[in-house]
N, C-alpha and C positions, 0 to 999 in steps of 0.2 A: 483669219489674220494672213496678209499674204506672206509669198515666200519671198526669199530674196531674190531669186530672177525676178519673180512680178514686181517687187519693190524697185529693181533696178530700172527696170521698164517704166515703170510710172514716173520715176526721178528724169528718165529721158524724154518722155513725152511730156511731161511738164517743162524740162529746157528747152523742148522744142516749140514751146507756145502752150500745149495743152492746158486746159483749164478743168479745176476739180471742182464738180457740182456740189450744191447745198445737199440735194435732196439723196438718199442712200439710193442703193440699190432694190428695186420691188421683189425682187427674189432670193437674195442671199444678207440684205442689211449692209453690204459693203458700201467701199465708195465707189462714186461713178465720174468719168471724166469724158470730157469733151474735146476732139482733136480733128480738126479739118473738119470739121462739120458733123462728125460721128460721136454719139454717144454710146459708151459702153462700160461695162462694169470689168476690170479685169481679171476677177474671179470666174465670174459667168459665163463671160463670152470668150474664155480662155486662149486669150492673144499672147504670143510668145514672142514676136517682135514688131517693131514699127513699122516694117517692109509690110509684114502680114495684115497690120491694122490698115494702113494705105490701100491695101490692095482689098479689104473686106469690104463690103458692099451692106450697110445697115437696112437698105431699103428692099435686099432679096435674103429674107430670111428661109433656112432650109426646112424646118419642119412646123408643126404647128405651136409647141412650143415657144419656139423663138419669135413668132409671131404676137403670140401671148403676150412675150416679156416684151416687146416693140411697143404694143399698144399701149399697156402699162405704162412703161416710162415715157411716150408722148403724151399721154393724158396727165401724168404729173407736171411734166413741162408746161401743158397748156395752163393748168391749174394754177401754175406757180406764176406765170406770166401775163394772163388775160385781166382786165382789171372791170370789163364789161359785163356785169351779173347775167344779162339776157342773153348775149353770146353765149358766156360760159357755158350757161345751161344746157342749148343746144348743142354745144359742140360736147359737151359730159354725156349728152344722151346718145349721141352718135357712136361716141368710144366705146360706150357700155351697151349700146345693139351689137357693134360689132365685138365685142367680148363674148356675148351670151351666145352670138350665132358661133364662134371660134368654138367656145366651150362645147356647145352642142355637136361641132364636128367631133372634137377630141373625144366626148364621150362615145358618140357612134362608132369611130375607129376602134377604139379600147372594146367595145362590145362583139 
């Protein structure tokens, strides 16, 4: 459940044109939002202000877990939006290969 501060932030993001997405966060199962082209979970991405969100770039994750989460979110978006089965299969395979490589890197770093 979102804290009072997070609920206030979500309400302000929605007031400014943010969108509540249908798919839940792949990490925590919470809500996902889209604001100014950035998709995020108010719980997992630990955003404390709209200014922080506007300065945060989803395309530059800082660690392997963030990259993993980003890939999963984008894969969910592709599955939701793509109607061409052949194209979807190719995209899904590419994402799965990227996830596999990333997780191998994470396992190697943890060893």
